[in-house]
Structure formats: C-alpha cells, structure tokens
SERO-414803 format. One line per field, with one value per residue: residue in one letter; x, y, z of N, C-alpha, C in turn. Coordinates in nm, 4 decimals. Each point is the difference from the previous one (the first is absolute). Layout:
BEGIN
code <- [A|...]
n.px <- [X|...]
n.py <- [Y|...]
n.pz <- [Z|...]
ca.px <- [X|...]
ca.py <- [Y|...]
ca.pz <- [Z|...]
c.px <- [X|...]
c.py <- [Y|...]
c.pz <- [Z|...]
This chain:
BEGIN
code <- [M|G|K|L|G|V|F|S|R|E|E|V|C|K|I|L|V|R|N|G|F|V|E|V|R|R|R|G|S|H|I|V|M|Q|K|K|I|E|N|T|T|I|T|V|P|V|P|N|H|K|E|I|K|K|G|T|L|Q|S|I|I|R|Q|T|G|I|P|K|G|E|F|E|V]
n.px <- [0.7852|-0.1086|-0.0042|-0.0146|-0.1209|-0.0238|-0.0798|-0.1145|-0.0746|-0.0422|0.1251|0.0450|-0.0989|0.0260|0.1298|-0.0232|-0.0801|0.0927|0.0608|-0.1208|0.0717|-0.0620|-0.0373|0.0427|0.1029|-0.0268|0.1064|0.0060|0.1194|-0.0990|0.0158|-0.1023|0.0780|-0.1012|0.0432|-0.1160|0.0743|-0.0810|0.0813|0.0572|0.0470|0.0417|0.0559|-0.0069|0.0735|-0.0588|0.1200|-0.0724|0.1075|0.0527|0.1068|-0.0021|0.0626|0.1221|0.0434|-0.0873|0.0373|0.1246|-0.0353|-0.0611|0.1041|0.0789|-0.0761|-0.0085|0.1276|-0.0238|0.0144|0.1285|-0.0119|-0.1101|0.1039|0.0489|0.1002]
n.py <- [1.6051|-0.0760|-0.1301|0.0220|-0.0364|-0.1293|0.0588|-0.0572|-0.0302|-0.1013|-0.0187|0.0184|-0.0743|-0.0806|0.0208|-0.0159|-0.1015|-0.0366|0.0337|-0.0525|-0.0999|-0.0069|-0.1275|0.0432|-0.0805|-0.1187|0.0143|-0.1165|0.0540|0.0924|0.0528|0.0740|0.0765|0.0684|0.1257|0.0524|0.1029|0.0784|0.0594|-0.1023|-0.0944|-0.0767|-0.0466|-0.1182|-0.0504|-0.1080|-0.0537|-0.0842|0.0158|-0.1198|0.0448|0.1182|0.0244|0.0091|0.0028|-0.0976|-0.0581|0.0312|-0.0427|-0.1032|-0.0105|0.0191|-0.0798|-0.0793|0.0209|-0.1312|0.0251|0.0001|0.0563|0.0237|0.0088|0.0414|-0.0847]
n.pz <- [2.4294|-0.0240|-0.0273|-0.1292|0.0377|-0.0014|-0.0864|0.0298|-0.1046|0.0792|0.0421|-0.1238|-0.0484|0.1035|-0.0230|-0.1295|0.0291|0.0879|-0.1128|-0.0138|-0.0469|-0.1170|-0.0059|-0.1187|-0.0224|-0.0479|-0.0738|-0.0561|-0.0060|0.0038|0.1193|-0.0362|0.0778|0.0560|0.0110|0.0370|-0.0437|0.0685|-0.0854|0.0626|-0.0773|0.1004|-0.1106|0.0633|-0.0998|0.0497|-0.0259|-0.0698|0.0793|0.0236|-0.0663|0.0622|-0.1139|0.0506|-0.1243|-0.0208|0.1136|-0.0334|-0.1197|0.0582|0.0802|-0.1042|-0.0725|0.1073|0.0292|0.0092|0.1312|-0.0318|0.1197|-0.0692|-0.0815|0.1167|0.0069]
ca.px <- [-0.0486|0.0113|0.0057|-0.1279|-0.0342|-0.0579|-0.1440|-0.0851|-0.0987|-0.1015|0.0567|0.0151|-0.1349|-0.0507|0.0661|-0.0585|-0.1372|0.0129|0.0376|-0.1032|-0.0140|-0.1024|0.0229|-0.0955|-0.0149|0.0971|-0.0032|0.1285|0.0986|0.0116|-0.1107|0.0116|-0.0485|-0.0102|-0.0335|-0.0380|0.0476|-0.0419|-0.0307|0.0799|-0.0122|0.1241|-0.0268|0.1195|-0.0167|0.0723|0.0084|-0.0730|0.1000|0.0137|0.1003|0.0250|0.1439|0.0435|-0.0084|-0.1420|-0.0506|0.0502|-0.0789|-0.1321|0.0193|0.0224|-0.1236|-0.1069|0.0371|-0.0107|0.1326|0.0718|-0.0012|-0.1091|0.0401|0.1281|-0.0043]
ca.py <- [-0.0311|-0.1428|-0.0471|-0.0274|-0.1406|-0.0654|0.0049|-0.0567|0.0959|0.0221|0.0850|0.1353|0.0562|0.0303|0.1236|0.1086|0.0214|0.0695|0.1379|0.0699|-0.0447|-0.1009|-0.0770|0.0396|-0.1111|-0.1086|-0.0469|-0.0543|-0.0248|0.1155|0.0504|0.1456|0.0636|0.1454|0.0842|0.1350|0.1059|0.1323|0.0104|-0.0955|-0.1412|-0.0765|-0.1346|-0.0829|-0.1404|-0.0952|-0.1278|-0.1089|-0.1051|-0.0479|0.0865|0.1244|0.0270|0.1158|0.1215|0.0284|0.0484|0.1369|0.0840|0.0147|0.0911|0.1343|0.0475|0.0187|0.0935|-0.0672|-0.0106|-0.1234|-0.0796|-0.0970|-0.1130|-0.0525|-0.1149]
ca.pz <- [-0.1307|-0.0263|-0.1375|-0.0646|0.0094|-0.1170|0.0196|-0.1040|-0.0508|0.1026|0.1046|-0.0543|-0.0146|0.1350|0.0435|-0.0786|0.0483|0.1297|-0.0275|-0.0753|-0.1385|-0.0270|-0.1220|-0.1029|-0.0940|-0.0038|-0.1376|-0.0419|0.1048|0.0893|0.0798|-0.0055|0.1216|-0.0154|0.1147|-0.0432|0.0886|-0.0472|-0.1432|-0.0753|0.0344|-0.0096|-0.0508|0.0166|-0.0368|0.0850|-0.0714|0.0623|0.0172|0.1381|0.0628|-0.0729|-0.0027|0.0777|-0.0819|-0.0218|0.1286|0.0151|-0.0901|0.0621|0.1139|-0.0557|-0.0615|0.0977|0.1050|0.1302|0.0617|-0.0269|0.1217|-0.0007|-0.0830|0.0481|0.0906]
c.px <- [0.0250|0.0104|-0.1394|-0.0249|-0.0480|-0.1492|-0.0721|-0.0974|-0.1038|0.0500|0.0136|-0.1375|-0.0597|0.0599|-0.0602|-0.1418|0.0021|0.0303|-0.0955|-0.0179|-0.1125|0.0347|-0.1069|-0.0174|0.1152|-0.0081|0.1382|0.0910|0.0151|-0.1303|0.0179|-0.0681|-0.0022|-0.0341|-0.0301|0.0433|-0.0363|-0.0366|0.0751|-0.0265|0.1358|-0.0387|0.1292|-0.0312|0.0852|0.0047|-0.0710|0.0931|0.0077|0.0996|0.0236|0.1501|0.0315|-0.0140|-0.1435|-0.0611|0.0455|-0.0791|-0.1398|0.0078|0.0136|-0.1300|-0.1067|0.0317|-0.0141|0.1405|0.0617|-0.0021|-0.1107|0.0346|0.1309|-0.0211|0.0563]
c.py <- [-0.1469|-0.0306|-0.0186|-0.1502|-0.0549|-0.0101|-0.0683|0.1079|0.0324|0.0959|0.1447|0.0668|0.0354|0.1299|0.1191|0.0311|0.0744|0.1477|0.0704|-0.0402|-0.1025|-0.0716|0.0390|-0.1075|-0.0992|-0.0561|-0.0480|-0.0217|0.1168|0.0297|0.1519|0.0595|0.1511|0.0658|0.1392|0.0995|0.1330|-0.0023|-0.1012|-0.1423|-0.0654|-0.1411|-0.0801|-0.1428|-0.0875|-0.1320|-0.1104|-0.1224|-0.0415|0.0838|0.1211|0.0281|0.1318|0.1313|0.0421|0.0558|0.1433|0.0966|0.0244|0.0987|0.1437|0.0585|0.0347|0.1044|-0.0584|-0.0103|-0.1380|-0.0957|-0.1050|-0.1254|-0.0621|-0.1153|0.0382]
c.pz <- [-0.0297|-0.1477|-0.0551|0.0060|-0.1332|0.0267|-0.1150|-0.0460|0.1052|0.1072|-0.0472|-0.0114|0.1361|0.0524|-0.0748|0.0478|0.1332|-0.0189|-0.0964|-0.1454|-0.0099|-0.1305|-0.1016|-0.1070|0.0139|-0.1410|-0.0396|0.1190|0.0968|0.0738|0.0015|0.1232|-0.0227|0.1328|-0.0537|0.1071|-0.0640|-0.1478|-0.0854|0.0477|-0.0170|-0.0424|0.0050|-0.0456|0.0919|-0.0755|0.0781|0.0104|0.1461|0.0777|-0.0892|0.0079|0.0698|-0.0775|-0.0257|0.1277|0.0256|-0.0879|0.0568|0.1160|-0.0492|-0.0563|0.1033|0.1047|0.1398|0.0591|-0.0211|0.1188|0.0036|-0.0811|0.0464|0.0964|0.1344]
C-alpha cells in the first residue's frame, strides 16, 4: 500500500474518465463528473485547482468507488 500522490485537476479527471465518468459541466471552481450505473448516477465534483488536497482526493475516491491504488505514488 503506497502513499496518496499529489494530483492536479487534469490528472484526477483523466483517472475518472478511464473509469467511465464523463464531464457534464464546468462552472466556477468545480468540474462535475458523472457516471451512470444501472438505475443510479454517481456525481462527483472535482475542484478546479492546480493541486487537489489529500482530504478532497480521499473523498473523491470514496464517492467513486475507484480503487485507491490508482491514486497512489
């Protein structure tokens, strides 16, 4: 188990796209990504910052269900 890396908004969005998410809008300081699964939709806001803070990244991981390993260094 590695350490969570420091990721930019572009890197986080690329990982989400690889896992089936699509960008639905960009407004203000957030990029909103969504993934449709069966009868539900997962919506995840990604801060439009150069570096995503560790706690925010952990929240994105928890909301999306993507394995933590994809965000480790």
